[in-house]
Backbone atoms as SQL, in Angstrom:
CREATE TABLE atoms (id INTEGER PRIMARY KEY, chain TEXT, resi INTEGER, resn TEXT, atom TEXT, x REAL, y REAL, z REAL);
INSERT INTO atoms VALUES
  (1, 'A', 1, 'MET', 'N', -116.769, 12.416, 110.922),
  (2, 'A', 1, 'MET', 'CA', -116.091, 13.164, 111.968),
  (3, 'A', 1, 'MET', 'C', -116.555, 12.419, 113.235),
  (4, 'A', 2, 'LYS', 'N', -115.550, 12.028, 114.090),
  (5, 'A', 2, 'LYS', 'CA', -115.761, 11.405, 115.185),
  (6, 'A', 2, 'LYS', 'C', -115.618, 12.394, 116.427),
  (7, 'A', 3, 'PRO', 'N', -116.603, 12.502, 117.389),
  (8, 'A', 3, 'PRO', 'CA', -116.587, 13.549, 118.450),
  (9, 'A', 3, 'PRO', 'C', -115.375, 13.146, 119.497),
  (10, 'A', 4, 'ALA', 'N', -114.837, 14.132, 119.955),
  (11, 'A', 4, 'ALA', 'CA', -113.726, 13.703, 120.999),
  (12, 'A', 4, 'ALA', 'C', -114.256, 13.655, 122.585),
  (13, 'A', 5, 'GLY', 'N', -115.447, 14.010, 122.725),
  (14, 'A', 5, 'GLY', 'CA', -116.019, 14.053, 123.898),
  (15, 'A', 5, 'GLY', 'C', -115.477, 15.138, 124.859),
  (16, 'A', 6, 'VAL', 'N', -114.874, 16.197, 124.539),
  (17, 'A', 6, 'VAL', 'CA', -114.531, 17.329, 125.196),
  (18, 'A', 6, 'VAL', 'C', -115.236, 18.501, 124.981),
  (19, 'A', 7, 'VAL', 'N', -115.582, 19.224, 125.888),
  (20, 'A', 7, 'VAL', 'CA', -116.287, 20.397, 125.739),
  (21, 'A', 7, 'VAL', 'C', -115.411, 21.643, 126.330),
  (22, 'A', 8, 'ARG', 'N', -115.292, 22.692, 125.633),
  (23, 'A', 8, 'ARG', 'CA', -114.466, 23.811, 126.101),
  (24, 'A', 8, 'ARG', 'C', -115.343, 25.094, 125.968),
  (25, 'A', 9, 'LYS', 'N', -115.156, 26.113, 126.578),
  (26, 'A', 9, 'LYS', 'CA', -115.673, 27.465, 126.319),
  (27, 'A', 9, 'LYS', 'C', -114.841, 28.257, 125.744),
  (28, 'A', 10, 'VAL', 'N', -115.415, 29.086, 124.844),
  (29, 'A', 10, 'VAL', 'CA', -114.746, 30.156, 124.102),
  (30, 'A', 10, 'VAL', 'C', -114.400, 31.513, 125.166),
  (31, 'A', 11, 'ASP', 'N', -113.161, 31.928, 125.270),
  (32, 'A', 11, 'ASP', 'CA', -113.086, 33.042, 126.212),
  (33, 'A', 11, 'ASP', 'C', -113.325, 34.203, 125.403),
  (34, 'A', 12, 'GLN', 'N', -112.943, 35.460, 126.118),
  (35, 'A', 12, 'GLN', 'CA', -113.690, 36.838, 125.716),
  (36, 'A', 12, 'GLN', 'C', -112.805, 37.217, 124.327),
  (37, 'A', 13, 'LEU', 'N', -111.819, 36.634, 124.125),
  (38, 'A', 13, 'LEU', 'CA', -111.003, 36.738, 122.937),
  (39, 'A', 13, 'LEU', 'C', -111.229, 35.865, 121.804),
  (40, 'A', 14, 'GLY', 'N', -112.225, 34.887, 121.936),
  (41, 'A', 14, 'GLY', 'CA', -112.496, 34.049, 120.906),
  (42, 'A', 14, 'GLY', 'C', -111.658, 32.764, 120.910),
  (43, 'A', 15, 'ARG', 'N', -110.768, 32.541, 122.125),
  (44, 'A', 15, 'ARG', 'CA', -109.966, 31.429, 122.045),
  (45, 'A', 15, 'ARG', 'C', -110.442, 30.183, 122.750),
  (46, 'A', 16, 'ILE', 'N', -110.077, 29.055, 122.292),
  (47, 'A', 16, 'ILE', 'CA', -110.300, 27.823, 122.942),
  (48, 'A', 16, 'ILE', 'C', -108.934, 27.136, 123.344),
  (49, 'A', 17, 'VAL', 'N', -109.023, 26.285, 124.226),
  (50, 'A', 17, 'VAL', 'CA', -107.865, 25.432, 124.665),
  (51, 'A', 17, 'VAL', 'C', -108.037, 24.081, 124.062),
  (52, 'A', 18, 'LEU', 'N', -107.041, 23.537, 123.227),
  (53, 'A', 18, 'LEU', 'CA', -107.174, 22.171, 122.888),
  (54, 'A', 18, 'LEU', 'C', -106.604, 21.423, 124.106),
  (55, 'A', 19, 'PRO', 'N', -107.162, 20.286, 124.494),
  (56, 'A', 19, 'PRO', 'CA', -106.619, 19.575, 125.523),
  (57, 'A', 19, 'PRO', 'C', -105.270, 18.815, 125.053),
  (58, 'A', 20, 'LYS', 'N', -104.428, 18.788, 126.125),
  (59, 'A', 20, 'LYS', 'CA', -103.097, 18.167, 125.966),
  (60, 'A', 20, 'LYS', 'C', -103.207, 16.754, 125.198),
  (61, 'A', 21, 'SER', 'N', -104.148, 15.972, 125.634),
  (62, 'A', 21, 'SER', 'CA', -104.289, 14.719, 125.111),
  (63, 'A', 21, 'SER', 'C', -104.404, 14.721, 123.439),
  (64, 'A', 22, 'LEU', 'N', -105.237, 15.749, 123.056),
  (65, 'A', 22, 'LEU', 'CA', -105.491, 15.849, 121.604),
  (66, 'A', 22, 'LEU', 'C', -104.265, 16.396, 120.889),
  (67, 'A', 23, 'ARG', 'N', -103.604, 17.435, 121.611),
  (68, 'A', 23, 'ARG', 'CA', -102.410, 17.815, 120.948),
  (69, 'A', 23, 'ARG', 'C', -101.255, 16.859, 120.768),
  (70, 'A', 24, 'LYS', 'N', -101.129, 15.909, 121.837),
  (71, 'A', 24, 'LYS', 'CA', -100.246, 14.994, 121.693),
  (72, 'A', 24, 'LYS', 'C', -100.720, 13.925, 120.888),
  (73, 'A', 25, 'ARG', 'N', -101.902, 13.622, 120.593),
  (74, 'A', 25, 'ARG', 'CA', -102.401, 12.628, 119.643),
  (75, 'A', 25, 'ARG', 'C', -101.973, 13.008, 118.168),
  (76, 'A', 26, 'TYR', 'N', -102.366, 14.290, 117.963),
  (77, 'A', 26, 'TYR', 'CA', -102.246, 14.726, 116.649),
  (78, 'A', 26, 'TYR', 'C', -100.850, 15.573, 116.437),
  (79, 'A', 27, 'GLN', 'N', -100.036, 15.435, 117.405),
  (80, 'A', 27, 'GLN', 'CA', -98.721, 15.992, 117.132),
  (81, 'A', 27, 'GLN', 'C', -98.780, 17.231, 116.851),
  (82, 'A', 28, 'MET', 'N', -99.438, 18.203, 117.668),
  (83, 'A', 28, 'MET', 'CA', -99.591, 19.644, 117.600),
  (84, 'A', 28, 'MET', 'C', -98.788, 20.173, 118.598),
  (85, 'A', 29, 'ASN', 'N', -97.872, 21.248, 118.428),
  (86, 'A', 29, 'ASN', 'CA', -96.934, 21.685, 119.576),
  (87, 'A', 29, 'ASN', 'C', -97.235, 23.183, 119.322),
  (88, 'A', 30, 'GLU', 'N', -96.781, 23.935, 120.314),
  (89, 'A', 30, 'GLU', 'CA', -96.911, 25.257, 120.587),
  (90, 'A', 30, 'GLU', 'C', -96.222, 25.819, 119.400),
  (91, 'A', 31, 'GLY', 'N', -97.045, 26.912, 118.762),
  (92, 'A', 31, 'GLY', 'CA', -96.291, 27.605, 117.718),
  (93, 'A', 31, 'GLY', 'C', -96.708, 26.845, 116.310),
  (94, 'A', 32, 'ASP', 'N', -97.159, 25.743, 116.291),
  (95, 'A', 32, 'ASP', 'CA', -97.598, 25.066, 114.960),
  (96, 'A', 32, 'ASP', 'C', -98.648, 25.862, 114.284),
  (97, 'A', 33, 'PRO', 'N', -98.710, 26.202, 113.011),
  (98, 'A', 33, 'PRO', 'CA', -99.801, 26.768, 112.344),
  (99, 'A', 33, 'PRO', 'C', -100.969, 25.741, 112.372),
  (100, 'A', 34, 'VAL', 'N', -102.022, 26.376, 112.478),
  (101, 'A', 34, 'VAL', 'CA', -103.423, 25.556, 112.390),
  (102, 'A', 34, 'VAL', 'C', -104.377, 26.101, 111.327),
  (103, 'A', 35, 'GLU', 'N', -104.903, 25.429, 110.365),
  (104, 'A', 35, 'GLU', 'CA', -105.737, 25.733, 109.482),
  (105, 'A', 35, 'GLU', 'C', -107.348, 25.760, 109.935),
  (106, 'A', 36, 'ILE', 'N', -108.109, 26.759, 109.755),
  (107, 'A', 36, 'ILE', 'CA', -109.355, 26.705, 110.301),
  (108, 'A', 36, 'ILE', 'C', -110.451, 26.490, 108.954),
  (109, 'A', 37, 'LEU', 'N', -111.051, 25.416, 108.910),
  (110, 'A', 37, 'LEU', 'CA', -111.927, 25.138, 107.648),
  (111, 'A', 37, 'LEU', 'C', -113.322, 25.060, 108.225),
  (112, 'A', 38, 'VAL', 'N', -114.315, 25.646, 107.292),
  (113, 'A', 38, 'VAL', 'CA', -115.566, 25.485, 107.524),
  (114, 'A', 38, 'VAL', 'C', -116.333, 24.661, 106.678),
  (115, 'A', 39, 'SER', 'N', -117.217, 23.691, 107.210),
  (116, 'A', 39, 'SER', 'CA', -118.064, 22.814, 106.354),
  (117, 'A', 39, 'SER', 'C', -119.410, 22.817, 106.742),
  (118, 'A', 40, 'GLY', 'N', -120.252, 23.396, 106.283),
  (119, 'A', 40, 'GLY', 'CA', -121.619, 23.512, 106.747),
  (120, 'A', 40, 'GLY', 'C', -121.737, 24.252, 108.227),
  (121, 'A', 41, 'ASP', 'N', -122.167, 23.553, 109.166),
  (122, 'A', 41, 'ASP', 'CA', -122.213, 23.979, 110.554),
  (123, 'A', 41, 'ASP', 'C', -120.930, 23.631, 111.365),
  (124, 'A', 42, 'HIS', 'N', -119.999, 22.999, 110.690),
  (125, 'A', 42, 'HIS', 'CA', -118.903, 22.532, 111.394),
  (126, 'A', 42, 'HIS', 'C', -117.710, 23.424, 111.125),
  (127, 'A', 43, 'ILE', 'N', -116.937, 23.457, 112.316),
  (128, 'A', 43, 'ILE', 'CA', -115.621, 24.279, 112.137),
  (129, 'A', 43, 'ILE', 'C', -114.679, 23.129, 112.475),
  (130, 'A', 44, 'ILE', 'N', -113.580, 23.042, 111.390),
  (131, 'A', 44, 'ILE', 'CA', -112.612, 22.121, 111.429),
  (132, 'A', 44, 'ILE', 'C', -111.379, 22.739, 111.695),
  (133, 'A', 45, 'LEU', 'N', -110.571, 22.189, 112.410),
  (134, 'A', 45, 'LEU', 'CA', -109.052, 22.536, 112.924),
  (135, 'A', 45, 'LEU', 'C', -108.227, 21.409, 112.313),
  (136, 'A', 46, 'GLU', 'N', -107.249, 21.798, 111.516),
  (137, 'A', 46, 'GLU', 'CA', -106.343, 20.815, 111.287),
  (138, 'A', 46, 'GLU', 'C', -104.916, 21.492, 111.180),
  (139, 'A', 47, 'ARG', 'N', -103.979, 20.732, 111.229),
  (140, 'A', 47, 'ARG', 'CA', -102.503, 21.097, 111.078),
  (141, 'A', 47, 'ARG', 'C', -102.258, 21.766, 109.653),
  (142, 'A', 48, 'TYR', 'N', -101.759, 22.895, 109.667),
  (143, 'A', 48, 'TYR', 'CA', -101.484, 23.601, 108.381),
  (144, 'A', 48, 'TYR', 'C', -100.350, 22.806, 107.513),
  (145, 'A', 49, 'ARG', 'N', -100.650, 22.565, 106.282),
  (146, 'A', 49, 'ARG', 'CA', -99.686, 22.194, 105.251),
  (147, 'A', 49, 'ARG', 'C', -99.961, 23.044, 104.234),
  (148, 'A', 50, 'PRO', 'N', -98.850, 23.701, 103.634),
  (149, 'A', 50, 'PRO', 'CA', -98.908, 24.418, 102.587),
  (150, 'A', 50, 'PRO', 'C', -99.349, 23.891, 101.325),
  (151, 'A', 51, 'ARG', 'N', -100.165, 24.691, 100.556),
  (152, 'A', 51, 'ARG', 'CA', -100.502, 24.031, 99.161),
  (153, 'A', 51, 'ARG', 'C', -100.038, 24.911, 97.987),
  (154, 'A', 52, 'CYS', 'N', -99.891, 24.182, 97.047),
  (155, 'A', 52, 'CYS', 'CA', -99.412, 24.866, 95.754),
  (156, 'A', 52, 'CYS', 'C', -100.445, 26.175, 95.366),
  (157, 'A', 53, 'VAL', 'N', -99.935, 27.177, 94.930),
  (158, 'A', 53, 'VAL', 'CA', -100.903, 28.194, 94.666),
  (159, 'A', 53, 'VAL', 'C', -101.295, 28.063, 93.324),
  (160, 'A', 54, 'PHE', 'N', -101.072, 27.145, 92.562),
  (161, 'A', 54, 'PHE', 'CA', -101.417, 26.729, 91.217),
  (162, 'A', 54, 'PHE', 'C', -102.663, 25.762, 91.252),
  (163, 'A', 55, 'CYS', 'N', -102.121, 24.579, 91.845),
  (164, 'A', 55, 'CYS', 'CA', -102.943, 23.400, 91.756),
  (165, 'A', 55, 'CYS', 'C', -103.501, 22.827, 93.056),
  (166, 'A', 56, 'SER', 'N', -103.081, 23.436, 94.011),
  (167, 'A', 56, 'SER', 'CA', -103.453, 23.124, 95.484),
  (168, 'A', 56, 'SER', 'C', -102.941, 21.930, 96.012),
  (169, 'A', 57, 'ASN', 'N', -101.841, 21.087, 95.244),
  (170, 'A', 57, 'ASN', 'CA', -101.142, 20.101, 95.594),
  (171, 'A', 57, 'ASN', 'C', -100.688, 20.181, 96.969),
  (172, 'A', 58, 'MET', 'N', -100.379, 19.323, 97.858),
  (173, 'A', 58, 'MET', 'CA', -99.684, 19.419, 99.181),
  (174, 'A', 58, 'MET', 'C', -98.506, 18.599, 99.217),
  (175, 'A', 59, 'GLU', 'N', -98.072, 17.933, 98.030),
  (176, 'A', 59, 'GLU', 'CA', -96.903, 17.015, 98.126),
  (177, 'A', 59, 'GLU', 'C', -95.665, 17.946, 97.343),
  (178, 'A', 60, 'GLN', 'N', -94.666, 17.755, 97.970),
  (179, 'A', 60, 'GLN', 'CA', -93.533, 18.142, 97.402),
  (180, 'A', 60, 'GLN', 'C', -93.446, 19.752, 97.098),
  (181, 'A', 61, 'VAL', 'N', -94.052, 20.612, 98.009),
  (182, 'A', 61, 'VAL', 'CA', -94.392, 22.080, 98.046),
  (183, 'A', 61, 'VAL', 'C', -93.083, 22.799, 98.534),
  (184, 'A', 62, 'SER', 'N', -92.526, 23.687, 97.674),
  (185, 'A', 62, 'SER', 'CA', -91.552, 24.664, 98.228),
  (186, 'A', 62, 'SER', 'C', -91.884, 25.974, 98.124),
  (187, 'A', 63, 'GLU', 'N', -91.228, 26.840, 98.986),
  (188, 'A', 63, 'GLU', 'CA', -91.571, 28.280, 99.081),
  (189, 'A', 63, 'GLU', 'C', -90.698, 29.106, 98.228),
  (190, 'A', 64, 'PHE', 'N', -91.154, 30.005, 97.366),
  (191, 'A', 64, 'PHE', 'CA', -90.624, 30.781, 96.550),
  (192, 'A', 64, 'PHE', 'C', -91.274, 32.227, 96.435),
  (193, 'A', 65, 'LYS', 'N', -90.446, 33.292, 96.911),
  (194, 'A', 65, 'LYS', 'CA', -91.037, 34.636, 97.191),
  (195, 'A', 65, 'LYS', 'C', -92.271, 34.703, 97.822),
  (196, 'A', 66, 'GLU', 'N', -92.322, 33.994, 99.082),
  (197, 'A', 66, 'GLU', 'CA', -93.495, 33.847, 99.907),
  (198, 'A', 66, 'GLU', 'C', -94.682, 33.243, 99.318),
  (199, 'A', 67, 'ARG', 'N', -94.505, 32.450, 98.355),
  (200, 'A', 67, 'ARG', 'CA', -95.516, 31.700, 97.819),
  (201, 'A', 67, 'ARG', 'C', -95.169, 30.265, 97.672),
  (202, 'A', 68, 'HIS', 'N', -96.087, 29.442, 97.973),
  (203, 'A', 68, 'HIS', 'CA', -95.842, 28.018, 97.730),
  (204, 'A', 68, 'HIS', 'C', -96.166, 27.319, 96.426),
  (205, 'A', 69, 'ILE', 'N', -95.157, 26.465, 95.693),
  (206, 'A', 69, 'ILE', 'CA', -95.373, 25.840, 94.413),
  (207, 'A', 69, 'ILE', 'C', -94.891, 24.300, 94.617),
  (208, 'A', 70, 'CYS', 'N', -95.698, 23.575, 93.976),
  (209, 'A', 70, 'CYS', 'CA', -95.240, 21.976, 93.924),
  (210, 'A', 70, 'CYS', 'C', -94.281, 21.799, 92.753),
  (211, 'A', 71, 'SER', 'N', -93.531, 20.785, 92.905),
  (212, 'A', 71, 'SER', 'CA', -92.430, 20.251, 91.930),
  (213, 'A', 71, 'SER', 'C', -93.269, 20.153, 90.610),
  (214, 'A', 72, 'VAL', 'N', -94.267, 19.704, 90.387),
  (215, 'A', 72, 'VAL', 'CA', -94.947, 19.365, 89.193),
  (216, 'A', 72, 'VAL', 'C', -95.312, 20.834, 88.342),
  (217, 'A', 73, 'CYS', 'N', -95.873, 21.789, 89.068),
  (218, 'A', 73, 'CYS', 'CA', -96.016, 23.063, 88.568),
  (219, 'A', 73, 'CYS', 'C', -94.659, 23.747, 88.248),
  (220, 'A', 74, 'LEU', 'N', -93.645, 23.514, 89.057),
  (221, 'A', 74, 'LEU', 'CA', -92.488, 24.102, 88.852),
  (222, 'A', 74, 'LEU', 'C', -91.765, 23.573, 87.672),
  (223, 'A', 75, 'SER', 'N', -91.875, 22.263, 87.271),
  (224, 'A', 75, 'SER', 'CA', -91.411, 21.722, 86.229),
  (225, 'A', 75, 'SER', 'C', -92.013, 22.082, 84.964),
  (226, 'A', 76, 'GLU', 'N', -93.415, 22.444, 85.101),
  (227, 'A', 76, 'GLU', 'CA', -94.125, 22.917, 83.912),
  (228, 'A', 76, 'GLU', 'C', -93.720, 24.165, 83.606),
  (229, 'A', 77, 'MET', 'N', -93.329, 25.099, 84.614),
  (230, 'A', 77, 'MET', 'CA', -93.112, 26.306, 84.462),
  (231, 'A', 77, 'MET', 'C', -91.629, 26.426, 83.662),
  (232, 'A', 78, 'ASN', 'N', -90.572, 25.462, 84.193),
  (233, 'A', 78, 'ASN', 'CA', -89.305, 25.510, 83.633),
  (234, 'A', 78, 'ASN', 'C', -89.418, 25.089, 82.032),
  (235, 'A', 79, 'GLU', 'N', -90.323, 24.311, 81.625),
  (236, 'A', 79, 'GLU', 'CA', -90.747, 23.802, 80.402),
  (237, 'A', 79, 'GLU', 'C', -91.168, 24.926, 79.524),
  (238, 'A', 80, 'MET', 'N', -91.747, 25.951, 80.109),
  (239, 'A', 80, 'MET', 'CA', -92.279, 27.035, 79.313),
  (240, 'A', 80, 'MET', 'C', -91.232, 28.213, 79.170),
  (241, 'A', 81, 'LYS', 'N', -90.130, 28.330, 79.776),
  (242, 'A', 81, 'LYS', 'CA', -89.252, 29.130, 79.754),
  (243, 'A', 81, 'LYS', 'C', -88.576, 29.290, 78.494),
  (244, 'A', 82, 'PRO', 'N', -88.083, 28.316, 77.675),
  (245, 'A', 82, 'PRO', 'CA', -87.524, 28.443, 76.394),
  (246, 'A', 82, 'PRO', 'C', -88.424, 28.822, 75.470),
  (247, 'A', 83, 'LYS', 'N', -89.683, 28.506, 75.598),
  (248, 'A', 83, 'LYS', 'CA', -90.612, 28.956, 74.333),
  (249, 'A', 83, 'LYS', 'C', -91.025, 30.343, 74.435),
  (250, 'A', 84, 'GLN', 'N', -90.868, 30.954, 75.649),
  (251, 'A', 84, 'GLN', 'CA', -91.049, 32.410, 75.968),
  (252, 'A', 84, 'GLN', 'C', -89.943, 33.297, 75.436),
  (253, 'A', 85, 'ARG', 'N', -88.776, 32.777, 75.327),
  (254, 'A', 85, 'ARG', 'CA', -87.629, 33.497, 75.116),
  (255, 'A', 85, 'ARG', 'C', -87.465, 33.665, 73.532),
  (256, 'A', 86, 'ALA', 'N', -88.036, 32.819, 72.826),
  (257, 'A', 86, 'ALA', 'CA', -87.987, 32.591, 71.294),
  (258, 'A', 86, 'ALA', 'C', -88.700, 33.777, 70.650);
C-alpha cells in the first residue's frame, strides 16, 4: 500500500473528505458506493463492486431479488432445475 501523503481529520460524525485529486484519479464520483475493508491496523476504502452471494466472484454479476449472482453460479443453478423436478 502506497501512502498518498494526505492527512485529513475525522469530523464529529466520523466523516473524512477524500481530496478531489484522489477522487479523480480513482474515478470516484458523488453517490458512488464505497466499501470499507479492515486488514490488521489498516482501514481500506475501495469502490464497491458487487460479489456473487455464492462464490464471491466479481465478474459478470447480475442482481436477482436484491441479491447478486454471477453467470457461472446461475448456469449451475439452471442445470440443477430439471433434476429437482423429477
